[in-house]
Backbone as ProteinMPNN parsed JSONL, in Angstrom:
{"seq_chain_A": "XXXXXXXXXXXXXXXXXXXXXXXXXXXXXXXXXXXXXXXXXXXXXXXXXXXXXXXXXXXXXXXXXXXXXXXXXXXXXXXXXXXXXXXXXXXXXXXXXXXXXXXXXXXXXXXXXXXXXXXXXXXXXXXXXXXXXXXXXXXXXXXXXXXXXXXXXXXXXXXXXXXXXXXXXXXXXXXXXXXXXXXXXXXXXXXXXXXXXXXXXXXXXXXX", "coords_chain_A": {"N_chain_A": [[-56.339, 27.167, -0.323], [-55.719, 26.302, 3.178], [-54.405, 23.624, 4.842], [-55.166, 22.637, 8.107], [-53.217, 20.393, 10.08], [-54.889, 17.741, 11.458], [-54.118, 15.471, 14.122], [-54.625, 14.583, 16.861], [-53.13, 15.82, 18.221], [-52.278, 18.549, 18.613], [-52.953, 22.08, 18.512], [-55.393, 22.773, 16.81], [-57.699, 24.446, 16.673], [-57.374, 26.695, 17.699], [-55.548, 27.923, 15.779], [-56.683, 27.704, 13.495], [-58.861, 29.826, 14.101], [-57.22, 31.725, 14.345], [-56.239, 32.045, 11.534], [-58.661, 32.44, 10.432], [-59.419, 35.125, 11.141], [-57.93, 36.742, 10.034], [-58.717, 36.465, 7.518], [-58.086, 34.093, 5.94], [-58.672, 31.518, 4.235], [-59.231, 28.206, 5.588], [-58.94, 24.775, 6.699], [-59.579, 22.221, 9.185], [-57.742, 18.855, 9.104], [-57.42, 15.287, 8.898], [-57.316, 13.799, 6.736], [-55.737, 12.361, 4.5], [-55.598, 12.708, 1.687], [-56.963, 15.178, 1.325], [-55.259, 16.658, 2.605], [-52.819, 16.412, 0.696], [-53.718, 17.615, -1.256], [-54.154, 20.539, -0.736], [-52.94, 24.42, -0.545], [-51.054, 24.885, 1.258], [-49.743, 23.884, 4.357], [-50.286, 23.223, 7.934], [-48.808, 22.472, 10.305], [-49.535, 21.501, 13.578], [-49.167, 21.161, 17.109], [-48.697, 19.816, 20.486], [-47.477, 18.611, 23.577], [-45.378, 15.445, 24.008], [-42.693, 14.139, 22.234], [-42.309, 12.053, 20.969], [-44.896, 10.382, 21.059], [-46.542, 12.107, 19.35], [-45.016, 11.447, 16.969], [-45.187, 9.074, 16.69], [-48.162, 8.833, 15.983], [-48.246, 10.319, 13.613], [-46.808, 8.527, 12.092], [-48.785, 6.255, 12.215], [-50.906, 7.612, 11.436], [-50.138, 7.479, 8.771], [-49.567, 10.048, 7.834], [-46.874, 10.963, 7.775], [-45.5, 10.47, 5.611], [-46.955, 11.736, 3.577], [-46.548, 14.367, 4.338], [-43.729, 14.746, 3.722], [-43.712, 13.926, 1.076], [-45.379, 16.515, 0.519], [-43.427, 18.053, 0.651], [-41.064, 17.174, -0.857], [-42.775, 18.394, -3.056], [-42.606, 20.967, -3.111], [-44.555, 22.345, -1.784], [-45.633, 25.094, 0.451], [-44.923, 24.503, 4.262], [-45.682, 24.693, 7.364], [-44.714, 24.188, 10.869], [-45.868, 24.371, 14.282], [-44.458, 25.312, 17.061], [-44.608, 22.018, 19.125], [-44.813, 21.139, 16.395], [-42.694, 22.176, 15.051], [-40.477, 21.126, 15.831], [-41.161, 18.531, 14.962], [-40.341, 18.562, 12.213], [-37.446, 18.262, 12.33], [-34.785, 16.094, 12.237], [-34.283, 14.63, 14.87], [-35.33, 13.558, 17.988], [-34.299, 14.048, 20.903], [-35.848, 13.713, 23.308], [-37.408, 11.679, 26.063], [-35.849, 9.332, 25.196], [-34.431, 8.442, 22.006], [-36.124, 9.364, 19.168], [-36.971, 9.231, 15.49], [-37.322, 12.16, 13.496], [-39.444, 13.922, 11.422], [-37.308, 14.92, 9.155], [-37.006, 17.357, 7.342], [-36.031, 19.402, 7.914], [-32.461, 19.976, 8.74], [-31.095, 18.972, 11.912], [-31.688, 18.365, 15.187], [-33.609, 17.504, 18.637], [-33.317, 18.797, 21.742], [-33.094, 18.976, 25.015], [-33.776, 22.17, 27.116], [-31.083, 23.696, 28.555], [-31.634, 23.024, 32.295], [-31.514, 25.773, 34.816], [-31.082, 27.577, 37.398], [-31.944, 30.192, 37.129], [-33.401, 30.266, 34.605], [-36.117, 29.053, 34.186], [-37.398, 25.822, 33.507], [-40.55, 24.234, 32.19], [-39.806, 26.707, 29.466], [-41.697, 29.417, 29.693], [-43.897, 32.017, 28.343], [-43.432, 35.615, 27.058], [-41.135, 36.525, 24.914], [-38.342, 38.431, 23.239], [-37.69, 38.501, 19.611], [-34.861, 38.115, 17.754], [-34.295, 38.802, 14.705], [-32.763, 36.574, 12.209], [-32.363, 36.331, 9.83], [-34.146, 37.842, 7.081], [-37.298, 36.708, 5.849], [-40.474, 36.2, 4.29], [-42.291, 35.759, 6.337], [-40.755, 36.634, 8.668], [-40.113, 39.271, 8.112], [-41.449, 41.509, 9.59], [-40.979, 40.897, 11.894], [-38.781, 42.063, 13.821], [-37.391, 42.765, 16.797], [-39.811, 42.444, 18.291], [-42.213, 41.031, 20.304], [-43.091, 37.514, 21.125], [-44.943, 34.579, 22.115], [-43.894, 31.782, 24.264], [-44.268, 28.296, 25.287], [-42.76, 25.654, 26.045], [-39.986, 22.861, 26.642], [-38.105, 21.924, 25.187], [-35.728, 22.437, 22.589], [-34.899, 23.54, 19.07], [-31.768, 22.008, 17.953], [-29.964, 23.06, 15.729], [-28.133, 23.712, 12.52], [-26.794, 27.035, 12.056], [-27.533, 28.199, 9.385], [-29.918, 27.322, 8.995], [-31.645, 28.544, 10.796], [-33.7, 31.558, 11.235], [-34.5, 32.897, 13.358], [-34.237, 34.345, 16.558], [-34.645, 33.711, 20.411], [-33.427, 35.199, 23.432], [-32.647, 33.307, 26.031], [-32.099, 30.818, 28.459], [-29.864, 29.843, 26.694], [-29.343, 30.614, 23.327], [-32.594, 30.596, 22.026], [-33.79, 28.9, 18.99], [-35.939, 30.855, 17.534], [-37.603, 30.876, 14.983], [-37.123, 28.485, 12.192], [-35.927, 27.446, 9.238], [-36.234, 25.835, 5.794], [-35.678, 26.3, 2.542], [-39.288, 25.984, 1.375], [-40.13, 25.273, 3.707], [-40.914, 26.191, 7.044], [-40.813, 26.852, 10.355], [-42.034, 27.409, 13.804], [-41.035, 27.862, 16.954], [-42.628, 28.999, 19.096], [-46.219, 30.219, 19.962], [-47.533, 31.528, 17.387], [-50.377, 32.05, 17.128], [-50.967, 32.727, 19.599], [-49.894, 35.096, 19.72], [-51.077, 37.494, 19.643], [-51.036, 40.511, 17.583], [-48.485, 40.183, 15.824], [-48.329, 37.764, 15.613], [-50.288, 37.183, 14.143], [-49.152, 38.261, 11.906], [-46.976, 36.833, 10.753], [-48.406, 34.535, 10.138], [-49.87, 35.762, 8.037], [-47.446, 36.045, 6.356], [-46.917, 33.468, 6.056], [-49.063, 33.159, 4.504], [-48.366, 34.732, 1.925], [-45.966, 33.196, 0.877], [-47.287, 31.336, -0.118], [-48.808, 32.087, -1.831], [-46.649, 32.659, -3.55], [-45.45, 30.415, -3.987], [-47.784, 29.123, -5.598], [-47.697, 30.581, -7.858], [-45.28, 30.214, -8.91], [-45.18, 27.717, -9.706], [-47.49, 27.776, -11.647]], "CA_chain_A": [[-56.742, 26.542, 1.127], [-54.508, 26.361, 4.091], [-54.987, 22.396, 5.695], [-54.361, 22.043, 9.585], [-53.273, 18.913, 10.233], [-55.45, 17.191, 12.969], [-53.717, 14.256, 14.491], [-54.907, 14.541, 18.235], [-51.694, 16.098, 19.428], [-52.422, 19.916, 18.413], [-53.953, 23.196, 19.341], [-55.887, 23.351, 15.574], [-58.676, 25.46, 16.896], [-56.898, 28.298, 18.027], [-54.992, 28.291, 14.68], [-57.881, 27.733, 12.785], [-59.437, 31.194, 14.467], [-56.196, 32.995, 13.957], [-56.281, 32.095, 10.271], [-60.196, 32.723, 9.926], [-59.632, 36.388, 11.732], [-57.48, 37.38, 9.063], [-59.417, 35.952, 6.413], [-57.407, 33.028, 5.134], [-59.433, 30.063, 4.136], [-58.417, 26.952, 5.965], [-59.947, 23.544, 7.264], [-58.534, 20.681, 9.966], [-58.058, 17.923, 8.53], [-56.363, 14.207, 9.154], [-57.476, 12.995, 5.649], [-54.238, 12.376, 3.722], [-55.805, 13.077, 0.544], [-56.904, 16.753, 1.683], [-54.061, 17.373, 2.976], [-51.765, 16.907, -0.271], [-54.68, 18.877, -2.118], [-53.593, 21.815, -0.092], [-52.243, 25.021, -1.165], [-49.939, 24.989, 2.542], [-50.32, 22.761, 5.408], [-49.718, 24.083, 9.141], [-48.668, 21.354, 11.342], [-49.465, 21.959, 15.074], [-48.263, 20.659, 18.332], [-48.399, 19.854, 22.065], [-47.321, 16.871, 23.73], [-44.359, 14.752, 23.766], [-42.176, 14.042, 20.544], [-42.617, 10.63, 20.734], [-46.029, 10.013, 20.674], [-46.897, 12.591, 18.537], [-44.262, 11.103, 15.96], [-45.901, 7.89, 16.045], [-49.336, 9.563, 15.451], [-48.093, 10.866, 12.251], [-46.421, 7.652, 11.257], [-49.86, 5.839, 12.396], [-51.793, 7.988, 10.263], [-49.798, 7.665, 7.576], [-49.079, 11.714, 7.748], [-45.337, 11.187, 7.486], [-45.261, 10.042, 4.18], [-47.812, 12.538, 3.11], [-45.76, 15.471, 4.672], [-42.29, 14.413, 2.908], [-44.66, 14.045, -0.494], [-45.537, 18.065, 0.317], [-42.432, 18.869, 0.596], [-40.872, 17.527, -2.138], [-43.676, 18.945, -4.215], [-42.362, 22.679, -2.936], [-45.466, 23.2, -1.256], [-45.218, 25.332, 1.961], [-45.161, 23.533, 5.597], [-45.341, 25.48, 8.805], [-44.588, 23.871, 11.977], [-45.915, 25.247, 15.173], [-44.432, 24.281, 18.675], [-44.142, 20.66, 18.644], [-44.744, 20.383, 14.817], [-41.788, 22.643, 14.42], [-39.664, 20.08, 16.26], [-41.183, 17.544, 14.556], [-39.847, 18.808, 11.035], [-36.308, 17.825, 12.581], [-34.628, 14.69, 12.059], [-34.557, 13.404, 15.643], [-35.47, 14.225, 19.338], [-33.996, 13.288, 22.562], [-36.96, 13.566, 24.3], [-37.742, 10.375, 26.767], [-34.95, 8.762, 24.506], [-34.214, 8.787, 20.631], [-37.208, 9.251, 17.952], [-36.784, 9.735, 14.549], [-38.403, 12.845, 12.94], [-39.492, 13.968, 9.596], [-36.243, 15.0, 8.5], [-37.145, 17.973, 6.771], [-35.197, 20.483, 8.193], [-31.509, 19.602, 9.681], [-31.029, 19.327, 13.268], [-31.902, 17.862, 16.358], [-34.289, 18.446, 19.381], [-32.64, 18.543, 22.841], [-33.728, 19.68, 26.284], [-33.515, 22.969, 27.503], [-30.699, 23.687, 29.955], [-31.981, 23.446, 33.231], [-30.554, 26.438, 35.224], [-31.735, 28.207, 38.414], [-32.669, 31.227, 37.034], [-34.035, 30.121, 33.8], [-36.977, 27.78, 34.774], [-37.762, 24.829, 32.512], [-40.399, 24.603, 30.926], [-39.681, 28.141, 29.26], [-43.3, 29.829, 29.811], [-43.861, 33.199, 28.437], [-43.151, 36.363, 26.067], [-39.684, 36.639, 24.613], [-38.17, 39.348, 21.964], [-37.254, 38.082, 18.463], [-33.692, 38.788, 16.995], [-34.078, 38.377, 13.317], [-31.031, 36.325, 11.932], [-32.449, 36.393, 8.019], [-35.452, 38.286, 6.37], [-38.075, 35.793, 4.971], [-41.706, 36.737, 4.266], [-42.449, 35.238, 7.697], [-39.88, 37.245, 9.646], [-40.027, 40.546, 7.812], [-41.922, 42.426, 10.423], [-40.449, 40.607, 13.468], [-37.465, 42.707, 14.347], [-37.876, 43.302, 18.345], [-41.04, 41.759, 18.567], [-42.155, 39.975, 21.47], [-43.909, 36.098, 20.89], [-45.335, 33.904, 23.232], [-43.365, 30.439, 24.103], [-44.508, 27.326, 25.947], [-41.834, 24.461, 25.734], [-38.841, 22.431, 27.276], [-36.781, 21.347, 24.439], [-35.672, 23.511, 21.359], [-34.254, 23.045, 17.982], [-30.745, 22.111, 17.982], [-29.991, 23.533, 14.023], [-27.151, 24.617, 11.973], [-27.473, 28.086, 11.923], [-27.669, 28.554, 8.337], [-31.58, 27.508, 9.134], [-32.272, 29.601, 11.817], [-33.89, 32.962, 11.13], [-35.2, 34.205, 14.273], [-33.675, 33.235, 18.099], [-34.711, 34.742, 21.513], [-32.663, 34.765, 24.607], [-32.909, 32.857, 27.639], [-30.517, 30.018, 28.993], [-29.595, 29.546, 25.374], [-30.236, 31.434, 22.449], [-33.317, 29.606, 21.523], [-34.026, 29.065, 17.533], [-37.687, 30.785, 17.564], [-37.689, 30.149, 13.907], [-36.547, 28.089, 11.306], [-36.608, 27.803, 7.701], [-35.673, 25.161, 4.606], [-36.795, 26.42, 1.421], [-40.358, 26.678, 1.623], [-40.63, 24.702, 5.07], [-40.81, 26.724, 8.175], [-40.917, 26.236, 11.686], [-42.112, 28.898, 14.893], [-41.364, 27.436, 18.178], [-43.35, 29.984, 19.946], [-47.137, 29.989, 19.292], [-48.049, 32.758, 16.538], [-51.764, 32.033, 17.606], [-50.951, 33.123, 20.959], [-48.701, 35.955, 19.786], [-51.632, 38.963, 18.995], [-51.274, 40.949, 16.035], [-47.604, 40.049, 15.474], [-48.374, 36.61, 15.455], [-51.635, 37.239, 12.541], [-48.204, 38.939, 10.733], [-46.512, 35.927, 10.45], [-49.294, 33.769, 9.402], [-50.051, 36.685, 6.822], [-46.361, 35.838, 5.959], [-47.09, 32.207, 5.387], [-50.02, 32.992, 3.123], [-47.553, 35.329, 1.087], [-45.177, 32.58, 0.61], [-48.08, 29.922, -0.491], [-48.733, 32.802, -3.172], [-45.245, 32.785, -4.563], [-45.182, 28.774, -4.628], [-48.489, 28.899, -6.113], [-47.34, 31.203, -8.93], [-43.576, 29.567, -9.434], [-45.654, 26.364, -10.438], [-48.026, 27.865, -13.077]], "C_chain_A": [[-55.781, 26.247, 2.104], [-55.315, 24.91, 4.987], [-54.107, 22.627, 7.135], [-54.087, 20.773, 9.822], [-53.774, 18.489, 11.411], [-54.558, 15.547, 13.114], [-53.676, 13.901, 16.228], [-53.774, 15.15, 18.818], [-51.623, 17.761, 18.972], [-53.508, 20.983, 18.933], [-54.553, 23.829, 18.034], [-57.218, 23.811, 15.48], [-58.277, 26.814, 16.813], [-56.221, 28.634, 16.631], [-56.044, 28.697, 13.658], [-58.403, 29.315, 12.943], [-58.486, 32.077, 14.109], [-56.272, 33.274, 12.203], [-57.725, 33.004, 9.644], [-60.08, 34.523, 9.902], [-58.8, 37.291, 10.494], [-57.749, 37.041, 7.366], [-58.641, 34.906, 5.218], [-58.455, 31.765, 5.17], [-58.78, 28.966, 4.408], [-59.704, 25.847, 6.441], [-58.719, 22.666, 7.81], [-59.391, 20.112, 9.37], [-57.121, 16.747, 9.189], [-56.578, 13.396, 7.573], [-56.079, 13.288, 4.702], [-54.387, 13.124, 2.186], [-55.986, 14.507, 0.032], [-55.874, 17.503, 1.812], [-53.304, 17.594, 1.74], [-52.479, 17.428, -1.033], [-54.259, 20.16, -1.767], [-52.624, 22.766, -0.537], [-51.083, 25.106, -0.044], [-50.747, 24.392, 3.457], [-49.331, 23.354, 6.604], [-49.754, 22.813, 9.889], [-48.647, 21.883, 12.677], [-48.913, 21.002, 15.988], [-48.55, 20.713, 19.777], [-48.132, 18.388, 22.633], [-45.987, 16.517, 23.956], [-44.172, 14.007, 22.436], [-42.42, 12.677, 20.393], [-43.813, 10.068, 19.98], [-46.872, 10.58, 19.527], [-46.114, 12.335, 17.002], [-45.17, 9.658, 15.927], [-47.532, 8.064, 15.729], [-49.26, 9.669, 14.187], [-47.79, 9.714, 11.206], [-47.618, 6.671, 11.178], [-51.008, 5.965, 11.536], [-51.438, 8.009, 8.633], [-49.598, 9.214, 6.993], [-47.658, 11.548, 7.544], [-45.264, 11.301, 6.171], [-46.046, 11.395, 3.311], [-46.922, 13.796, 3.275], [-44.719, 15.783, 4.069], [-42.993, 14.521, 1.492], [-44.872, 15.918, -0.884], [-44.69, 18.863, 0.17], [-41.312, 18.873, -0.563], [-41.157, 17.978, -3.345], [-43.361, 20.435, -4.085], [-43.289, 23.147, -2.373], [-45.123, 23.671, 0.314], [-45.726, 24.618, 3.083], [-44.893, 24.835, 6.686], [-45.476, 24.897, 9.854], [-44.831, 24.371, 13.052], [-45.698, 24.606, 16.554], [-43.93, 23.076, 18.464], [-43.729, 20.223, 17.467], [-43.826, 20.919, 14.737], [-40.705, 21.475, 14.731], [-39.763, 18.883, 15.366], [-40.437, 17.253, 13.054], [-38.245, 18.11, 10.984], [-35.987, 16.5, 12.487], [-34.766, 13.587, 13.512], [-34.814, 14.25, 17.079], [-34.814, 13.186, 20.302], [-34.868, 13.223, 23.755], [-37.708, 12.289, 24.699], [-37.051, 9.171, 25.859], [-35.326, 9.06, 22.894], [-35.626, 8.299, 19.762], [-36.829, 9.905, 16.602], [-38.037, 10.764, 13.894], [-38.494, 12.794, 11.764], [-38.179, 14.355, 8.38], [-36.443, 15.983, 7.533], [-36.523, 19.02, 6.655], [-33.997, 19.867, 9.324], [-31.519, 19.75, 10.887], [-31.83, 18.232, 14.358], [-33.086, 18.161, 17.903], [-33.666, 18.213, 20.706], [-33.384, 19.521, 24.064], [-33.166, 21.111, 26.691], [-32.433, 23.198, 28.715], [-31.523, 24.008, 31.101], [-31.581, 24.4, 34.375], [-31.216, 27.151, 36.349], [-32.806, 29.178, 38.032], [-33.757, 31.409, 35.607], [-34.983, 29.058, 34.088], [-37.567, 27.149, 33.167], [-39.153, 24.29, 32.943], [-40.296, 26.067, 30.615], [-41.244, 28.362, 29.054], [-43.124, 31.459, 29.475], [-43.485, 34.034, 27.078], [-41.417, 36.613, 25.84], [-39.674, 37.553, 23.28], [-37.494, 38.44, 20.871], [-36.312, 38.845, 17.869], [-33.644, 38.193, 15.783], [-32.857, 38.206, 12.489], [-31.275, 36.305, 10.101], [-34.1, 36.571, 7.678], [-36.255, 37.292, 5.2], [-39.826, 36.571, 4.894], [-42.518, 36.886, 5.756], [-41.794, 36.387, 8.715], [-39.62, 38.963, 9.199], [-40.51, 41.693, 8.436], [-41.745, 42.008, 11.846], [-39.737, 41.373, 14.376], [-37.887, 43.484, 15.519], [-38.91, 42.879, 18.816], [-41.122, 40.853, 19.509], [-43.1, 38.853, 20.992], [-44.085, 35.379, 22.211], [-45.008, 31.898, 23.215], [-43.678, 29.72, 25.272], [-43.693, 26.354, 25.517], [-40.693, 24.533, 26.746], [-37.693, 22.085, 26.673], [-36.987, 22.271, 23.298], [-35.04, 22.763, 20.37], [-32.622, 23.353, 17.624], [-30.313, 22.029, 16.554], [-29.168, 23.978, 13.615], [-27.779, 25.977, 12.053], [-27.769, 28.745, 10.612], [-29.324, 28.315, 8.239], [-32.254, 27.986, 9.669], [-32.555, 31.137, 11.565], [-34.514, 33.571, 11.814], [-34.383, 33.567, 15.594], [-34.123, 34.163, 19.275], [-33.782, 34.026, 22.892], [-33.092, 34.299, 25.559], [-31.5, 31.934, 27.957], [-29.763, 29.905, 27.982], [-29.997, 30.607, 24.395], [-31.064, 30.591, 21.448], [-33.557, 30.125, 20.089], [-35.532, 29.541, 17.592], [-38.276, 30.137, 16.085], [-36.62, 30.173, 13.188], [-36.882, 27.695, 9.839], [-35.472, 26.679, 6.521], [-36.328, 25.09, 3.573], [-38.317, 26.872, 1.79], [-41.148, 26.202, 2.59], [-40.435, 26.049, 6.061], [-41.285, 26.349, 9.191], [-41.035, 27.647, 12.84], [-42.118, 27.673, 15.955], [-42.133, 27.741, 19.069], [-44.738, 29.631, 19.266], [-47.908, 31.365, 18.318], [-49.774, 32.927, 16.794], [-52.147, 32.608, 18.423], [-50.404, 34.653, 21.213], [-49.284, 37.298, 19.499], [-51.302, 39.296, 17.86], [-49.747, 40.309, 15.557], [-47.305, 38.543, 14.803], [-49.234, 36.56, 13.99], [-50.174, 37.662, 11.594], [-47.311, 37.97, 10.456], [-47.394, 34.795, 9.688], [-49.946, 34.58, 7.795], [-48.638, 36.328, 5.732], [-46.017, 34.431, 4.927], [-48.056, 32.253, 4.049], [-49.226, 33.801, 2.133], [-46.516, 33.978, 0.399], [-46.085, 31.431, -0.223], [-48.492, 30.347, -1.819], [-47.882, 32.734, -4.093], [-45.235, 31.501, -4.86], [-46.247, 28.608, -5.686], [-48.216, 29.586, -8.032], [-45.961, 30.513, -9.715], [-44.133, 28.277, -10.284], [-46.706, 26.266, -11.611], [-47.645, 27.921, -14.228]], "O_chain_A": [[-54.758, 25.817, 1.572], [-56.388, 24.979, 5.587], [-52.891, 22.749, 7.281], [-55.041, 20.004, 9.703], [-53.183, 18.805, 12.443], [-54.488, 14.707, 12.217], [-52.872, 13.128, 16.749], [-53.524, 14.918, 20.001], [-50.462, 18.148, 19.105], [-54.556, 20.792, 19.55], [-54.442, 25.042, 17.86], [-57.886, 23.667, 14.455], [-58.674, 27.752, 16.123], [-56.381, 29.814, 16.317], [-56.183, 29.803, 13.134], [-58.357, 30.023, 11.938], [-58.794, 33.15, 13.591], [-56.343, 34.386, 11.681], [-57.802, 33.866, 8.767], [-60.505, 35.188, 8.957], [-59.149, 38.426, 10.17], [-57.098, 37.338, 6.364], [-58.668, 34.993, 3.99], [-58.883, 31.232, 6.194], [-57.84, 28.606, 3.7], [-60.921, 26.025, 6.508], [-57.592, 22.426, 7.375], [-60.583, 20.22, 9.081], [-56.182, 17.074, 9.914], [-55.919, 12.376, 7.37], [-55.621, 14.379, 4.361], [-53.565, 13.874, 1.659], [-55.558, 15.02, -1.001], [-55.586, 18.608, 1.351], [-53.021, 18.765, 1.482], [-51.778, 17.965, -1.89], [-53.99, 20.912, -2.703], [-51.535, 22.338, -0.92], [-50.007, 25.451, -0.534], [-51.975, 24.319, 3.488], [-48.18, 23.777, 6.497], [-50.808, 22.192, 10.023], [-47.777, 22.705, 12.962], [-48.213, 20.074, 15.583], [-48.638, 21.846, 20.251], [-48.524, 17.313, 22.178], [-45.288, 17.513, 24.142], [-45.025, 13.456, 21.74], [-42.846, 12.355, 19.284], [-43.882, 9.539, 18.87], [-47.674, 9.924, 18.862], [-46.522, 12.919, 15.997], [-45.8, 9.385, 14.906], [-48.022, 7.124, 15.103], [-50.148, 9.157, 13.505], [-48.167, 9.672, 10.035], [-47.667, 6.104, 10.086], [-51.777, 5.13, 11.059], [-52.1, 8.369, 7.659], [-49.493, 9.446, 5.789], [-47.304, 12.477, 6.818], [-44.924, 12.369, 5.661], [-45.44, 11.904, 2.368], [-46.542, 14.286, 2.211], [-44.539, 16.964, 3.773], [-42.596, 15.468, 0.814], [-44.664, 16.494, -1.952], [-44.786, 20.017, -0.248], [-40.78, 19.848, -1.094], [-40.453, 18.061, -4.351], [-43.845, 21.175, -4.942], [-43.261, 24.37, -2.239], [-44.567, 22.983, 1.169], [-46.848, 24.116, 3.015], [-44.009, 25.691, 6.659], [-46.674, 24.931, 10.136], [-43.927, 25.181, 13.256], [-46.378, 23.734, 17.094], [-42.946, 22.91, 17.744], [-42.841, 19.41, 17.209], [-43.261, 20.17, 13.94], [-40.122, 20.96, 13.778], [-38.765, 18.259, 15.006], [-40.035, 16.144, 12.701], [-37.806, 17.557, 9.976], [-36.894, 15.684, 12.649], [-35.112, 12.406, 13.523], [-34.514, 15.438, 17.199], [-34.84, 11.958, 20.379], [-34.624, 12.782, 24.878], [-38.523, 11.791, 23.922], [-37.653, 8.099, 25.79], [-36.288, 9.749, 22.555], [-36.069, 7.152, 19.721], [-36.397, 11.058, 16.601], [-39.225, 10.463, 13.769], [-37.935, 11.997, 11.01], [-38.153, 14.132, 7.17], [-35.988, 15.542, 6.478], [-36.366, 19.624, 5.594], [-34.298, 19.409, 10.426], [-32.018, 20.826, 11.215], [-32.552, 17.33, 13.933], [-33.276, 19.365, 18.079], [-33.421, 17.009, 20.775], [-34.054, 20.544, 23.915], [-31.944, 21.198, 26.573], [-32.828, 22.915, 29.846], [-32.13, 25.078, 31.104], [-31.143, 23.664, 35.259], [-32.37, 27.347, 35.966], [-34.0, 29.181, 38.335], [-34.615, 32.281, 35.471], [-34.431, 27.97, 34.254], [-37.968, 27.721, 32.154], [-39.143, 23.825, 34.083], [-40.71, 26.793, 31.519], [-41.933, 27.611, 28.364], [-42.371, 32.15, 30.162], [-43.242, 33.39, 26.057], [-40.663, 36.872, 26.777], [-40.571, 37.555, 22.438], [-36.705, 37.598, 21.298], [-36.552, 39.982, 17.463], [-33.032, 37.132, 15.656], [-32.097, 39.095, 12.106], [-30.343, 36.268, 9.297], [-35.011, 35.774, 7.905], [-35.927, 37.157, 4.021], [-40.091, 37.53, 5.619], [-43.164, 37.852, 6.161], [-42.539, 36.945, 9.521], [-39.004, 39.742, 9.926], [-40.164, 42.804, 8.035], [-42.232, 42.601, 12.809], [-39.998, 41.383, 15.579], [-38.53, 44.532, 15.469], [-38.96, 42.945, 20.044], [-40.293, 39.952, 19.641], [-44.053, 39.305, 20.357], [-43.42, 35.614, 23.219], [-45.564, 31.032, 22.54], [-43.455, 30.289, 26.341], [-43.914, 26.092, 24.335], [-40.357, 25.49, 27.443], [-36.589, 21.936, 27.196], [-38.062, 22.801, 23.017], [-34.651, 21.609, 20.55], [-32.184, 24.419, 17.192], [-30.277, 20.888, 16.091], [-28.973, 25.045, 14.196], [-28.997, 26.147, 12.11], [-28.264, 29.871, 10.674], [-29.985, 29.034, 7.49], [-33.446, 28.065, 9.371], [-31.618, 31.923, 11.7], [-35.119, 34.587, 11.473], [-33.968, 32.409, 15.588], [-33.973, 35.375, 19.114], [-33.563, 32.856, 23.206], [-34.046, 34.865, 26.092], [-30.315, 32.214, 27.778], [-28.596, 29.836, 28.367], [-30.904, 31.4, 24.646], [-30.636, 30.04, 20.434], [-33.568, 31.325, 19.814], [-36.381, 28.655, 17.698], [-39.102, 29.229, 15.981], [-35.663, 30.945, 13.141], [-38.031, 27.66, 9.397], [-34.244, 26.759, 6.476], [-37.251, 24.309, 3.346], [-38.554, 27.921, 2.389], [-42.362, 26.389, 2.67], [-39.695, 26.933, 5.629], [-42.19, 25.515, 9.163], [-40.329, 28.653, 12.765], [-42.913, 26.734, 15.918], [-42.439, 26.903, 19.918], [-44.74, 28.94, 18.247], [-48.825, 32.033, 18.795], [-50.297, 34.024, 16.598], [-53.278, 33.093, 18.467], [-50.391, 35.286, 22.268], [-48.546, 38.228, 19.175], [-51.236, 38.424, 16.994], [-49.991, 39.723, 14.502], [-46.506, 38.199, 13.932], [-48.852, 35.993, 12.967], [-50.233, 37.27, 10.429], [-46.576, 38.422, 9.579], [-46.964, 34.256, 8.668], [-50.34, 34.015, 6.775], [-48.767, 36.346, 4.508], [-45.405, 34.244, 3.876], [-47.926, 31.666, 2.975], [-49.578, 33.345, 1.045], [-46.461, 34.0, -0.83], [-45.474, 30.664, -0.967], [-48.599, 29.586, -2.781], [-48.155, 32.736, -5.294], [-45.009, 31.247, -6.043], [-45.888, 28.02, -6.706], [-48.54, 29.039, -9.087], [-45.801, 30.393, -10.929], [-43.618, 27.896, -11.335], [-46.9, 25.29, -12.336], [-48.462, 27.987, -15.146]]}, "name": "protein", "num_of_chains": 1, "seq": "XXXXXXXXXXXXXXXXXXXXXXXXXXXXXXXXXXXXXXXXXXXXXXXXXXXXXXXXXXXXXXXXXXXXXXXXXXXXXXXXXXXXXXXXXXXXXXXXXXXXXXXXXXXXXXXXXXXXXXXXXXXXXXXXXXXXXXXXXXXXXXXXXXXXXXXXXXXXXXXXXXXXXXXXXXXXXXXXXXXXXXXXXXXXXXXXXXXXXXXXXXXXXXXX"}
């Protein structure tokens, strides 16, 4: 069972529908016990970093996510959810993040030929092959964001060119993040979610 975390800051229903479409059993929940018992967790997110992090803290979900990560279960952060996996953000002042992947969140450079927010389809360049990236080389995915993950190259598994090379996907162990929206990226987005299922299956096998 995949649990999509509901903390009033994410596009939970569209992710759930995408998982339904490829036959992955899932549930939307804010209950920490249900989340802790999941085989894998998806952390969605839209909106501002400080408010999202405040809501995770208020609900005790920050602690639950850290415990899940420490236990080796897979986590996938999507859009703002990916950014929350990092150590901190400079959006509207300093905010401490979950700290599950090294790095910080900064605003995209505001240049005349590159609009902020960055919205639209961009091509992926794969930096490291993982179950989530193995079918993505040269494919296009859909972005909507004004901030990006400024993290060490070792944790970046895919990028897209814009005013900078945007980290499109990041990874630390069984923790993954996608800055773009897999659930809005057509068939290739579904392949990413299938890859997450593969990670979950592998983790379950290794823990038996």
